[in-house]
All heavy atoms as TSV, in Angstrom:
chain	resi	resn	atom	element	x	y	z
A	1	MET	N	N	120.445	93.736	131.520
A	1	MET	CA	C	121.011	94.411	130.310
A	1	MET	C	C	121.395	95.761	130.708
A	1	MET	O	O	120.654	96.503	131.320
A	1	MET	CB	C	120.019	94.447	129.245
A	1	MET	CG	C	120.516	95.112	127.969
A	1	MET	SD	S	119.445	94.767	126.446
A	1	MET	CE	C	118.197	96.058	126.669
A	2	ASN	N	N	122.590	96.177	130.445
A	2	ASN	CA	C	123.029	97.495	130.777
A	2	ASN	C	C	123.075	98.358	129.481
A	2	ASN	O	O	122.743	97.931	128.426
A	2	ASN	CB	C	124.425	97.477	131.568
A	2	ASN	CG	C	125.539	96.963	130.554
A	2	ASN	OD1	O	125.480	97.166	129.334
A	2	ASN	ND2	N	126.529	96.361	131.137
A	3	GLY	N	N	123.370	99.732	129.605
A	3	GLY	CA	C	123.160	100.622	128.539
A	3	GLY	C	C	124.186	100.324	127.407
A	3	GLY	O	O	124.068	100.903	126.368
A	4	SER	N	N	125.244	99.477	127.581
A	4	SER	CA	C	126.238	99.226	126.532
A	4	SER	C	C	125.801	98.010	125.725
A	4	SER	O	O	126.704	97.597	124.842
A	4	SER	CB	C	127.640	99.189	127.112
A	4	SER	OG	O	127.653	98.049	127.920
A	5	GLU	N	N	124.785	97.438	125.917
A	5	GLU	CA	C	124.279	96.208	125.239
A	5	GLU	C	C	123.061	96.484	124.332
A	5	GLU	O	O	122.251	97.284	124.828
A	5	GLU	CB	C	123.977	95.027	126.138
A	5	GLU	CG	C	125.421	94.629	126.893
A	5	GLU	CD	C	125.088	93.429	127.887
A	5	GLU	OE1	O	123.955	93.081	127.988
A	5	GLU	OE2	O	126.022	92.887	128.377
A	6	ASN	N	N	122.909	95.825	123.260
A	6	ASN	CA	C	121.632	95.809	122.595
A	6	ASN	C	C	120.725	94.803	123.015
A	6	ASN	O	O	121.005	94.012	123.934
A	6	ASN	CB	C	122.013	95.811	120.990
A	6	ASN	CG	C	122.447	94.431	120.474
A	6	ASN	OD1	O	122.339	93.445	121.256
A	6	ASN	ND2	N	123.205	94.395	119.512
A	7	PRO	N	N	119.486	94.810	122.530
A	7	PRO	CA	C	118.531	93.728	122.964
A	7	PRO	C	C	118.995	92.301	122.924
A	7	PRO	O	O	118.474	91.410	123.607
A	7	PRO	CB	C	117.284	94.048	122.083
A	7	PRO	CG	C	117.411	95.489	121.665
A	7	PRO	CD	C	118.919	95.627	121.485
A	8	THR	N	N	119.897	91.896	122.018
A	8	THR	CA	C	120.379	90.590	122.020
A	8	THR	C	C	121.427	90.257	123.077
A	8	THR	O	O	121.887	89.154	123.094
A	8	THR	CB	C	120.943	90.269	120.569
A	8	THR	OG1	O	122.143	91.073	120.426
A	8	THR	CG2	C	119.922	90.463	119.652
A	9	GLY	N	N	121.949	91.238	123.839
A	9	GLY	CA	C	122.930	91.039	124.774
A	9	GLY	C	C	124.407	91.306	124.267
A	9	GLY	O	O	125.304	91.063	124.946
A	10	THR	N	N	124.463	91.508	123.053
A	10	THR	CA	C	125.744	91.724	122.389
A	10	THR	C	C	126.298	93.306	122.773
A	10	THR	O	O	125.399	94.126	122.534
A	10	THR	CB	C	125.604	91.696	120.820
A	10	THR	OG1	O	125.249	90.331	120.516
A	10	THR	CG2	C	126.987	91.676	120.151
A	11	PRO	N	N	127.457	93.324	122.971
A	11	PRO	CA	C	127.880	94.745	123.319
A	11	PRO	C	C	127.645	95.647	122.085
A	11	PRO	O	O	127.949	95.096	120.950
A	11	PRO	CB	C	129.362	94.631	123.670
A	11	PRO	CG	C	129.557	93.122	124.253
A	11	PRO	CD	C	128.475	92.355	123.452
A	12	ARG	N	N	127.279	96.800	122.266
A	12	ARG	CA	C	127.006	97.738	121.183
A	12	ARG	C	C	128.225	97.963	120.219
A	12	ARG	O	O	128.018	97.978	119.072
A	12	ARG	CB	C	126.539	99.130	121.605
A	12	ARG	CG	C	125.078	99.090	122.131
A	12	ARG	CD	C	124.663	100.420	122.464
A	12	ARG	NE	N	123.266	100.324	122.822
A	12	ARG	CZ	C	122.448	101.249	123.400
A	12	ARG	NH1	N	122.991	102.430	123.428
A	12	ARG	NH2	N	121.345	101.067	123.640
A	13	SER	N	N	129.380	97.996	120.707
A	13	SER	CA	C	130.507	98.186	119.933
A	13	SER	C	C	130.770	97.012	118.930
A	13	SER	O	O	131.114	97.225	117.725
A	13	SER	CB	C	131.893	98.322	120.700
A	13	SER	OG	O	132.068	97.322	121.498
A	14	ASN	N	N	130.575	95.801	119.456
A	14	ASN	CA	C	130.580	94.646	118.333
A	14	ASN	C	C	129.509	94.693	117.454
A	14	ASN	O	O	129.626	94.329	116.238
A	14	ASN	CB	C	130.579	93.351	119.232
A	14	ASN	CG	C	131.780	93.038	120.022
A	14	ASN	OD1	O	132.764	93.695	119.836
A	14	ASN	ND2	N	131.630	92.165	120.999
A	15	PHE	N	N	128.139	94.952	117.843
A	15	PHE	CA	C	127.203	95.218	117.038
A	15	PHE	C	C	127.241	96.178	115.916
A	15	PHE	O	O	127.119	95.980	114.773
A	15	PHE	CB	C	125.735	95.442	117.812
A	15	PHE	CG	C	124.685	95.588	116.995
A	15	PHE	CD1	C	123.968	94.634	116.445
A	15	PHE	CD2	C	124.279	96.876	116.835
A	15	PHE	CE1	C	122.950	94.753	115.598
A	15	PHE	CE2	C	122.979	97.091	116.006
A	15	PHE	CZ	C	122.311	96.125	115.359
A	16	GLU	N	N	127.858	97.341	116.359
A	16	GLU	CA	C	128.031	98.570	115.435
A	16	GLU	C	C	129.202	98.025	114.494
A	16	GLU	O	O	129.036	98.319	113.299
A	16	GLU	CB	C	128.367	99.641	116.215
A	16	GLU	CG	C	127.215	100.311	116.896
A	16	GLU	CD	C	127.629	101.488	117.951
A	16	GLU	OE1	O	128.807	101.705	118.024
A	16	GLU	OE2	O	126.698	102.006	118.491
A	17	GLN	N	N	130.221	97.338	114.975
A	17	GLN	CA	C	131.257	96.914	114.055
A	17	GLN	C	C	130.825	95.916	113.111
A	17	GLN	O	O	131.009	95.958	111.871
A	17	GLN	CB	C	132.327	96.351	114.807
A	17	GLN	CG	C	133.624	95.960	113.993
A	17	GLN	CD	C	134.230	97.183	113.223
A	17	GLN	OE1	O	134.359	98.194	113.822
A	17	GLN	NE2	N	134.393	96.963	111.965
A	18	ASP	N	N	129.862	94.955	113.533
A	18	ASP	CA	C	129.262	93.983	112.564
A	18	ASP	C	C	128.521	94.748	111.552
A	18	ASP	O	O	128.437	94.230	110.403
A	18	ASP	CB	C	128.418	92.974	113.463
A	18	ASP	CG	C	129.219	92.068	114.229
A	18	ASP	OD1	O	130.417	91.948	114.093
A	18	ASP	OD2	O	128.613	91.364	115.067
A	19	LEU	N	N	127.665	95.699	111.989
A	19	LEU	CA	C	126.848	96.431	111.025
A	19	LEU	C	C	127.704	97.197	110.077
A	19	LEU	O	O	127.362	97.169	108.831
A	19	LEU	CB	C	125.952	97.456	111.868
A	19	LEU	CG	C	124.808	98.260	111.024
A	19	LEU	CD1	C	123.957	97.166	110.486
A	19	LEU	CD2	C	124.186	99.117	111.964
A	20	ARG	N	N	128.753	97.667	110.431
A	20	ARG	CA	C	129.677	98.357	109.478
A	20	ARG	C	C	130.352	97.460	108.558
A	20	ARG	O	O	130.357	97.784	107.356
A	20	ARG	CB	C	130.791	99.083	110.353
A	20	ARG	CG	C	130.485	100.445	110.989
A	20	ARG	CD	C	131.672	101.204	111.562
A	20	ARG	NE	N	131.277	102.150	112.591
A	20	ARG	CZ	C	131.251	102.004	113.830
A	20	ARG	NH1	N	131.842	100.868	114.370
A	20	ARG	NH2	N	130.829	102.850	114.693
A	21	ASN	N	N	130.663	96.347	109.029
A	21	ASN	CA	C	131.325	95.224	108.167
A	21	ASN	C	C	130.194	94.811	107.144
A	21	ASN	O	O	130.508	94.584	106.040
A	21	ASN	CB	C	131.734	94.031	109.039
A	21	ASN	CG	C	133.063	94.415	109.828
A	21	ASN	OD1	O	133.659	95.361	109.543
A	21	ASN	ND2	N	133.259	93.546	110.787
A	22	ALA	N	N	128.913	94.567	107.566
A	22	ALA	CA	C	127.880	94.231	106.664
A	22	ALA	C	C	127.595	95.246	105.697
A	22	ALA	O	O	127.476	94.913	104.396
A	22	ALA	CB	C	126.571	93.862	107.364
A	23	ALA	N	N	127.666	96.600	105.954
A	23	ALA	CA	C	127.317	97.605	105.132
A	23	ALA	C	C	128.549	97.768	104.049
A	23	ALA	O	O	128.318	97.798	102.849
A	23	ALA	CB	C	127.351	98.931	105.851
A	24	ALA	N	N	129.843	97.518	104.601
A	24	ALA	CA	C	130.992	97.576	103.587
A	24	ALA	C	C	130.887	96.322	102.589
A	24	ALA	O	O	131.179	96.457	101.492
A	24	ALA	CB	C	132.281	97.517	104.341
A	25	ARG	N	N	130.455	95.198	103.052
A	25	ARG	CA	C	130.331	93.959	102.201
A	25	ARG	C	C	129.212	94.234	101.258
A	25	ARG	O	O	129.423	93.861	100.129
A	25	ARG	CB	C	130.024	92.759	103.058
A	25	ARG	CG	C	129.852	91.525	102.323
A	25	ARG	CD	C	131.001	90.701	102.080
A	25	ARG	NE	N	130.948	89.728	101.086
A	25	ARG	CZ	C	130.565	88.378	101.422
A	25	ARG	NH1	N	130.455	88.075	102.714
A	25	ARG	NH2	N	130.420	87.535	100.516
A	26	ALA	N	N	128.165	94.915	101.665
A	26	ALA	CA	C	127.032	95.016	100.734
A	26	ALA	C	C	127.410	95.935	99.740
A	26	ALA	O	O	127.120	95.904	98.506
A	26	ALA	CB	C	125.908	95.601	101.563
A	27	GLU	N	N	128.306	96.981	100.111
A	27	GLU	CA	C	128.747	98.068	99.066
A	27	GLU	C	C	129.626	97.362	98.035
A	27	GLU	O	O	129.657	97.639	96.893
A	27	GLU	CB	C	129.460	99.242	99.747
A	27	GLU	CG	C	129.700	100.299	98.862
A	27	GLU	CD	C	130.163	101.556	99.537
A	27	GLU	OE1	O	129.668	101.843	100.786
A	27	GLU	OE2	O	130.868	102.310	98.960
A	28	GLU	N	N	130.489	96.526	98.587
A	28	GLU	CA	C	131.406	95.714	97.697
A	28	GLU	C	C	130.580	94.844	96.674
A	28	GLU	O	O	130.907	94.880	95.478
A	28	GLU	CB	C	132.366	94.861	98.513
A	28	GLU	CG	C	133.405	95.581	99.342
A	28	GLU	CD	C	134.076	94.756	100.219
A	28	GLU	OE1	O	134.062	93.419	100.199
A	28	GLU	OE2	O	135.040	95.180	100.904
A	29	GLU	N	N	129.660	94.113	97.191
A	29	GLU	CA	C	128.797	93.244	96.327
A	29	GLU	C	C	127.980	94.093	95.276
A	29	GLU	O	O	127.900	93.792	94.116
A	29	GLU	CB	C	127.911	92.539	97.106
A	29	GLU	CG	C	128.534	91.426	98.000
A	29	GLU	CD	C	129.324	90.344	97.122
A	29	GLU	OE1	O	128.735	90.059	96.034
A	29	GLU	OE2	O	130.424	90.141	97.562
A	30	LEU	N	N	127.489	95.294	95.670
A	30	LEU	CA	C	126.832	96.254	94.802
A	30	LEU	C	C	127.795	96.710	93.776
A	30	LEU	O	O	127.352	96.722	92.516
A	30	LEU	CB	C	126.231	97.437	95.547
A	30	LEU	CG	C	125.451	98.315	94.723
A	30	LEU	CD1	C	124.276	97.752	94.109
A	30	LEU	CD2	C	124.930	99.575	95.637
A	31	GLN	N	N	129.026	96.978	93.982
A	31	GLN	CA	C	129.900	97.457	93.049
A	31	GLN	C	C	130.224	96.255	92.087
A	31	GLN	O	O	130.443	96.494	90.858
A	31	GLN	CB	C	131.341	97.891	93.684
A	31	GLN	CG	C	131.111	99.203	94.497
A	31	GLN	CD	C	130.706	100.367	93.553
A	31	GLN	OE1	O	131.146	100.443	92.446
A	31	GLN	NE2	N	129.838	101.146	93.994
A	32	ARG	N	N	130.438	94.999	92.495
A	32	ARG	CA	C	130.497	93.881	91.747
A	32	ARG	C	C	129.407	93.760	90.781
A	32	ARG	O	O	129.556	93.455	89.532
A	32	ARG	CB	C	130.668	92.567	92.520
A	32	ARG	CG	C	132.041	91.967	92.572
A	32	ARG	CD	C	132.094	90.779	93.341
A	32	ARG	NE	N	131.011	89.848	92.927
A	32	ARG	CZ	C	130.942	88.627	93.307
A	32	ARG	NH1	N	131.809	88.132	94.200
A	32	ARG	NH2	N	129.904	87.946	93.024
A	33	LEU	N	N	128.098	93.921	91.285
A	33	LEU	CA	C	127.024	93.742	90.441
A	33	LEU	C	C	126.918	94.852	89.394
A	33	LEU	O	O	126.590	94.500	88.228
A	33	LEU	CB	C	125.589	93.861	91.307
A	33	LEU	CG	C	124.319	93.987	90.570
A	33	LEU	CD1	C	124.090	92.551	89.843
A	33	LEU	CD2	C	123.341	94.274	91.514
A	34	ILE	N	N	127.241	96.135	89.618
A	34	ILE	CA	C	127.322	97.125	88.692
A	34	ILE	C	C	128.381	96.903	87.675
A	34	ILE	O	O	128.125	97.049	86.427
A	34	ILE	CB	C	127.653	98.500	89.451
A	34	ILE	CG1	C	126.501	98.926	90.311
A	34	ILE	CG2	C	127.940	99.550	88.405
A	34	ILE	CD1	C	126.691	100.070	91.087
A	35	ARG	N	N	129.491	96.253	87.953
A	35	ARG	CA	C	130.483	95.962	86.959
A	35	ARG	C	C	130.046	94.812	86.058
A	35	ARG	O	O	130.122	94.939	84.836
A	35	ARG	CB	C	131.887	95.539	87.794
A	35	ARG	CG	C	132.836	96.566	88.104
A	35	ARG	CD	C	134.169	96.129	88.384
A	35	ARG	NE	N	134.212	95.092	89.443
A	35	ARG	CZ	C	134.083	95.259	90.751
A	35	ARG	NH1	N	134.032	96.469	91.231
A	35	ARG	NH2	N	134.142	94.339	91.613
A	36	TYR	N	N	129.362	93.863	86.774
A	36	TYR	CA	C	128.836	92.787	85.944
A	36	TYR	C	C	127.740	93.191	84.880
A	36	TYR	O	O	127.672	92.893	83.742
A	36	TYR	CB	C	128.122	91.706	86.765
A	36	TYR	CG	C	127.417	90.530	85.992
A	36	TYR	CD1	C	128.060	89.613	85.430
A	36	TYR	CD2	C	126.018	90.646	85.992
A	36	TYR	CE1	C	127.367	88.724	84.735
A	36	TYR	CE2	C	125.386	89.702	85.216
A	36	TYR	CZ	C	126.146	88.657	84.577
A	36	TYR	OH	O	125.419	87.666	83.790
A	37	MET	N	N	126.853	94.224	85.423
A	37	MET	CA	C	125.779	94.657	84.436
A	37	MET	C	C	126.438	95.465	83.407
A	37	MET	O	O	126.084	95.225	82.243
A	37	MET	CB	C	124.896	95.638	85.352
A	37	MET	CG	C	124.046	94.876	86.346
A	37	MET	SD	S	122.812	93.811	85.694
A	37	MET	CE	C	121.739	94.845	85.110
A	38	ASN	N	N	127.410	96.248	83.716
A	38	ASN	CA	C	128.105	97.072	82.603
A	38	ASN	C	C	128.809	96.248	81.657
A	38	ASN	O	O	128.880	96.537	80.433
A	38	ASN	CB	C	129.001	98.224	83.227
A	38	ASN	CG	C	128.121	99.252	83.903
A	38	ASN	OD1	O	127.037	99.567	83.440
A	38	ASN	ND2	N	128.768	99.982	84.791
A	39	ASP	N	N	129.611	95.222	82.098
A	39	ASP	CA	C	130.361	94.449	81.253
A	39	ASP	C	C	129.822	93.282	80.574
A	39	ASP	O	O	130.178	93.011	79.525
A	39	ASP	CB	C	131.622	93.887	82.214
A	39	ASP	CG	C	132.520	94.961	82.914
A	39	ASP	OD1	O	132.516	96.114	82.430
A	39	ASP	OD2	O	133.248	94.588	83.708
A	40	GLU	N	N	128.785	92.851	81.157
A	40	GLU	CA	C	128.123	91.585	80.547
A	40	GLU	C	C	126.726	91.899	80.030
A	40	GLU	O	O	126.443	91.386	78.848
A	40	GLU	CB	C	128.193	90.456	81.552
A	40	GLU	CG	C	129.440	90.057	82.162
A	40	GLU	CD	C	130.266	89.434	81.084
A	40	GLU	OE1	O	129.916	88.784	80.119
A	40	GLU	OE2	O	131.538	89.561	81.209
A	41	VAL	N	N	125.843	92.464	80.781
A	41	VAL	CA	C	124.515	92.536	80.442
A	41	VAL	C	C	124.266	93.642	79.463
A	41	VAL	O	O	123.591	93.467	78.404
A	41	VAL	CB	C	123.611	92.778	81.715
A	41	VAL	CG1	C	122.197	92.944	81.331
A	41	VAL	CG2	C	123.745	91.562	82.598
A	42	VAL	N	N	124.778	94.819	79.646
A	42	VAL	CA	C	124.452	95.958	78.791
A	42	VAL	C	C	125.046	95.763	77.324
A	42	VAL	O	O	124.229	95.992	76.357
A	42	VAL	CB	C	124.991	97.280	79.444
A	42	VAL	CG1	C	124.981	98.342	78.486
A	42	VAL	CG2	C	124.247	97.620	80.656
A	43	PRO	N	N	126.135	95.294	77.199
A	43	PRO	CA	C	126.572	94.931	75.715
A	43	PRO	C	C	125.644	93.933	74.999
A	43	PRO	O	O	125.384	94.204	73.893
A	43	PRO	CB	C	128.025	94.366	75.984
A	43	PRO	CG	C	128.533	95.002	77.132
A	43	PRO	CD	C	127.300	95.057	78.154
A	44	ASP	N	N	125.188	92.983	75.752
A	44	ASP	CA	C	124.233	91.963	75.084
A	44	ASP	C	C	122.989	92.611	74.736
A	44	ASP	O	O	122.407	92.486	73.683
A	44	ASP	CB	C	123.997	90.724	76.151
A	44	ASP	CG	C	125.123	89.754	75.948
A	44	ASP	OD1	O	125.961	89.773	75.034
A	44	ASP	OD2	O	125.077	88.747	76.677
A	45	VAL	N	N	122.455	93.467	75.757
A	45	VAL	CA	C	121.201	94.172	75.447
A	45	VAL	C	C	121.357	94.983	74.061
A	45	VAL	O	O	120.527	95.027	73.325
A	45	VAL	CB	C	120.707	94.957	76.623
A	45	VAL	CG1	C	119.597	95.953	76.220
A	45	VAL	CG2	C	120.436	93.967	77.790
A	46	ARG	N	N	122.454	95.743	74.172
A	46	ARG	CA	C	122.669	96.713	73.086
A	46	ARG	C	C	122.813	95.921	71.620
A	46	ARG	O	O	122.231	96.264	70.683
A	46	ARG	CB	C	123.920	97.376	73.233
A	46	ARG	CG	C	123.715	98.550	74.166
A	46	ARG	CD	C	124.976	99.457	74.348
A	46	ARG	NE	N	124.687	100.383	75.401
A	46	ARG	CZ	C	125.578	100.971	76.090
A	46	ARG	NH1	N	126.949	100.748	75.939
A	46	ARG	NH2	N	125.354	101.996	76.842
A	47	ARG	N	N	123.501	94.798	71.796
A	47	ARG	CA	C	123.655	93.988	70.495
A	47	ARG	C	C	122.400	93.296	70.174
A	47	ARG	O	O	122.126	93.519	68.864
A	47	ARG	CB	C	124.664	92.839	70.849
A	47	ARG	CG	C	125.272	91.974	69.683
A	47	ARG	CD	C	126.423	91.097	70.081
A	47	ARG	NE	N	126.499	90.581	71.303
A	47	ARG	CZ	C	127.373	91.204	72.246
A	47	ARG	NH1	N	128.080	92.104	71.943
A	47	ARG	NH2	N	127.482	90.719	73.458
A	48	HIS	N	N	121.598	92.775	71.012
A	48	HIS	CA	C	120.380	92.338	70.615
A	48	HIS	C	C	119.258	93.275	70.179
A	48	HIS	O	O	118.556	93.068	69.240
A	48	HIS	CB	C	119.788	91.340	71.768
A	48	HIS	CG	C	120.633	90.197	72.051
A	48	HIS	ND1	N	120.759	89.158	71.109
A	48	HIS	CD2	C	121.350	89.773	73.061
A	48	HIS	CE1	C	121.676	88.211	71.587
A	48	HIS	NE2	N	121.882	88.587	72.714
A	49	SER	N	N	119.384	94.461	70.800
A	49	SER	CA	C	118.482	95.445	70.298
A	49	SER	C	C	118.842	96.041	68.931
A	49	SER	O	O	117.921	96.192	68.188
A	49	SER	CB	C	118.622	96.714	71.392
A	49	SER	OG	O	118.159	96.377	72.590
A	50	SER	N	N	120.088	96.119	68.643
A	50	SER	CA	C	120.397	96.527	67.258
A	50	SER	C	C	119.915	95.476	66.210
A	50	SER	O	O	119.562	95.830	65.171
A	50	SER	CB	C	121.949	96.902	67.142
A	50	SER	OG	O	122.694	95.729	67.321
A	51	VAL	N	N	120.033	94.127	66.544
A	51	VAL	CA	C	119.579	93.174	65.731
A	51	VAL	C	C	118.148	93.259	65.478
A	51	VAL	O	O	117.561	93.143	64.441
A	51	VAL	CB	C	119.943	91.791	66.325
A	51	VAL	CG1	C	119.398	90.708	65.495
A	51	VAL	CG2	C	121.442	91.596	66.231
A	52	ALA	N	N	117.376	93.457	66.538
A	52	ALA	CA	C	115.939	93.605	66.485
A	52	ALA	C	C	115.495	94.791	65.624
A	52	ALA	O	O	114.597	94.737	64.869
A	52	ALA	CB	C	115.352	93.646	67.901
A	53	LEU	N	N	116.259	95.956	65.809
A	53	LEU	CA	C	115.901	97.222	65.124
A	53	LEU	C	C	116.185	96.916	63.612
A	53	LEU	O	O	115.409	97.422	62.712
A	53	LEU	CB	C	116.754	98.315	65.556
A	53	LEU	CG	C	116.194	98.923	66.839
A	53	LEU	CD1	C	117.181	99.951	67.448
A	53	LEU	CD2	C	114.852	99.554	66.753
A	54	ARG	N	N	117.259	96.112	63.265
A	54	ARG	CA	C	117.551	95.943	61.854
A	54	ARG	C	C	116.451	95.078	61.229
A	54	ARG	O	O	116.018	95.247	60.095
A	54	ARG	CB	C	119.002	95.280	61.734
A	54	ARG	CG	C	120.004	96.197	61.878
A	54	ARG	CD	C	121.402	95.616	61.613
A	54	ARG	NE	N	122.409	96.605	61.752
A	54	ARG	CZ	C	123.244	96.628	62.832
A	54	ARG	NH1	N	123.036	95.735	63.785
A	54	ARG	NH2	N	124.170	97.554	63.058
A	55	SER	N	N	116.022	94.110	61.944
A	55	SER	CA	C	114.989	93.161	61.590
A	55	SER	C	C	113.629	94.016	61.228
A	55	SER	O	O	113.076	93.832	60.268
A	55	SER	CB	C	114.731	92.047	62.601
A	55	SER	OG	O	113.656	91.217	62.017
A	56	ALA	N	N	113.369	94.779	62.174
A	56	ALA	CA	C	112.115	95.687	62.080
A	56	ALA	C	C	112.219	96.591	60.940
A	56	ALA	O	O	111.378	96.802	60.053
A	56	ALA	CB	C	111.853	96.468	63.338
A	57	SER	N	N	113.621	97.075	60.701
A	57	SER	CA	C	113.758	98.011	59.556
A	57	SER	C	C	113.522	97.210	58.243
A	57	SER	O	O	112.959	97.796	57.246
A	57	SER	CB	C	115.143	98.566	59.725
A	57	SER	OG	O	115.357	99.151	58.534
A	58	ASP	N	N	114.031	95.944	58.095
A	58	ASP	CA	C	113.924	95.276	56.929
A	58	ASP	C	C	112.429	94.947	56.580
A	58	ASP	O	O	111.908	95.212	55.594
A	58	ASP	CB	C	114.680	93.934	57.094
A	58	ASP	CG	C	116.143	94.072	56.983
A	58	ASP	OD1	O	116.626	95.233	56.541
A	58	ASP	OD2	O	116.928	93.160	57.473
A	59	GLY	N	N	111.601	94.632	57.776
A	59	GLY	CA	C	110.294	94.453	57.588
A	59	GLY	C	C	109.526	95.615	57.127
A	59	GLY	O	O	108.591	95.483	56.189
A	60	LEU	N	N	109.835	96.689	57.709
A	60	LEU	CA	C	109.181	98.057	57.257
A	60	LEU	C	C	109.477	98.366	55.848
A	60	LEU	O	O	108.662	98.817	55.051
A	60	LEU	CB	C	109.580	99.081	58.233
A	60	LEU	CG	C	108.922	99.029	59.641
A	60	LEU	CD1	C	109.511	100.249	60.489
A	60	LEU	CD2	C	107.440	99.269	59.549
A	61	ARG	N	N	110.719	98.096	55.379
A	61	ARG	CA	C	111.185	98.455	54.091
A	61	ARG	C	C	110.432	97.482	53.102
A	61	ARG	O	O	109.895	98.064	52.074
A	61	ARG	CB	C	112.683	98.160	53.904
A	61	ARG	CG	C	113.195	98.558	52.501
A	61	ARG	CD	C	114.763	98.297	52.391
A	61	ARG	NE	N	115.522	99.173	53.370
A	61	ARG	CZ	C	116.146	98.584	54.358
A	61	ARG	NH1	N	116.184	97.376	54.529
A	61	ARG	NH2	N	116.752	99.513	55.215
A	62	SER	N	N	110.295	96.270	53.501
A	62	SER	CA	C	109.483	95.458	52.573
A	62	SER	C	C	108.093	95.744	52.530
A	62	SER	O	O	107.378	95.762	51.378
A	62	SER	CB	C	109.628	93.933	53.136
A	62	SER	OG	O	108.778	93.074	52.452
A	63	LEU	N	N	107.418	96.258	53.565
A	63	LEU	CA	C	106.067	96.637	53.624
A	63	LEU	C	C	105.881	97.813	52.660
A	63	LEU	O	O	104.971	98.089	51.957
A	63	LEU	CB	C	105.541	96.852	55.021
A	63	LEU	CG	C	104.182	97.439	55.326
A	63	LEU	CD1	C	103.161	96.459	54.608
A	63	LEU	CD2	C	103.895	97.805	56.717
A	64	ALA	N	N	106.779	98.798	52.770
A	64	ALA	CA	C	106.797	100.058	52.068
A	64	ALA	C	C	106.850	99.736	50.550
A	64	ALA	O	O	106.118	100.382	49.671
A	64	ALA	CB	C	107.920	101.049	52.522
A	65	GLU	N	N	107.787	98.870	50.201
A	65	GLU	CA	C	107.845	98.417	48.805
A	65	GLU	C	C	106.511	97.788	48.340
A	65	GLU	O	O	106.032	98.133	47.159
A	65	GLU	CB	C	108.963	97.425	48.535
A	65	GLU	CG	C	110.386	98.022	48.692
A	65	GLU	CD	C	111.454	97.039	48.793
A	65	GLU	OE1	O	111.227	95.913	48.654
A	65	GLU	OE2	O	112.602	97.559	48.894
A	66	LYS	N	N	105.916	96.977	49.028
A	66	LYS	CA	C	104.549	96.396	48.660
A	66	LYS	C	C	103.435	97.464	48.581
A	66	LYS	O	O	102.643	97.359	47.592
A	66	LYS	CB	C	104.162	95.266	49.740
A	66	LYS	CG	C	105.100	93.992	49.651
A	66	LYS	CD	C	104.512	92.993	50.698
A	66	LYS	CE	C	105.540	91.836	50.643
A	66	LYS	NZ	N	105.187	90.815	51.790
A	67	MET	N	N	103.487	98.373	49.485
A	67	MET	CA	C	102.489	99.540	49.413
A	67	MET	C	C	102.791	100.300	48.037
A	67	MET	O	O	101.747	100.728	47.466
A	67	MET	CB	C	102.603	100.373	50.633
A	67	MET	CG	C	102.081	99.700	51.755
A	67	MET	SD	S	102.291	100.759	53.415
A	67	MET	CE	C	101.212	101.964	53.024
A	68	GLU	N	N	103.987	100.690	47.706
A	68	GLU	CA	C	104.325	101.446	46.603
A	68	GLU	C	C	103.914	100.557	45.276
A	68	GLU	O	O	103.270	101.230	44.386
A	68	GLU	CB	C	105.776	101.688	46.573
A	68	GLU	CG	C	106.134	102.723	47.505
A	68	GLU	CD	C	107.686	103.049	47.518
A	68	GLU	OE1	O	108.491	102.192	46.956
A	68	GLU	OE2	O	108.065	104.007	48.205
A	69	GLN	N	N	104.095	99.252	45.288
A	69	GLN	CA	C	103.771	98.477	44.237
A	69	GLN	C	C	102.293	98.396	43.999
A	69	GLN	O	O	101.669	98.513	42.811
A	69	GLN	CB	C	104.235	97.097	44.355
A	69	GLN	CG	C	105.746	96.941	44.135
A	69	GLN	CD	C	106.263	95.489	44.451
A	69	GLN	OE1	O	105.514	94.657	44.870
A	69	GLN	NE2	N	107.585	95.332	44.242
A	70	GLY	N	N	101.491	98.427	45.116
A	70	GLY	CA	C	100.050	98.475	45.113
A	70	GLY	C	C	99.465	99.818	44.517
A	70	GLY	O	O	98.562	99.758	43.771
A	71	ASN	N	N	100.192	100.862	44.838
A	71	ASN	CA	C	99.728	102.211	44.335
A	71	ASN	C	C	100.014	102.352	42.778
A	71	ASN	O	O	99.388	103.129	42.097
A	71	ASN	CB	C	100.429	103.376	45.026
A	71	ASN	CG	C	99.977	103.481	46.458
A	71	ASN	OD1	O	98.793	102.979	46.703
A	71	ASN	ND2	N	100.703	104.054	47.326
A	72	ARG	N	N	100.993	101.679	42.290
A	72	ARG	CA	C	101.276	101.736	40.890
A	72	ARG	C	C	100.276	101.098	40.065
A	72	ARG	O	O	100.220	101.391	38.765
A	72	ARG	CB	C	102.587	101.160	40.562
A	72	ARG	CG	C	103.778	102.012	41.149
A	72	ARG	CD	C	105.143	101.426	40.896
A	72	ARG	NE	N	106.172	101.927	41.687
A	72	ARG	CZ	C	107.323	101.345	42.046
A	72	ARG	NH1	N	107.545	100.193	41.720
A	72	ARG	NH2	N	108.193	101.884	43.111
A	73	ARG	N	N	99.679	100.117	40.574
A	73	ARG	CA	C	98.621	99.397	39.691
A	73	ARG	C	C	97.391	100.096	39.440
A	73	ARG	O	O	96.823	100.876	39.543
A	73	ARG	CB	C	98.300	98.023	40.523
A	73	ARG	CG	C	99.538	97.111	40.435
A	73	ARG	CD	C	99.084	95.816	41.165
A	73	ARG	NE	N	100.257	95.010	41.262
A	73	ARG	CZ	C	100.275	93.809	41.874
A	73	ARG	NH1	N	99.167	93.546	42.430
A	73	ARG	NH2	N	101.469	93.214	41.935
């Protein structure tokens, strides 16, 4: 093995280029994941969260009315 090869025997320039290509691909995939999260996941979470909050609000409103009725007696 000479100084221009890595431990696998691949010339460093090829290894470095492969590493750069892998890093570029990983970055592209990460950008795709971010777009998917922003376009698909976040809106669903927001939509379901607002439904859950409305349901909790209705439950609390009902509980408050029952408590007020109990105080009137």
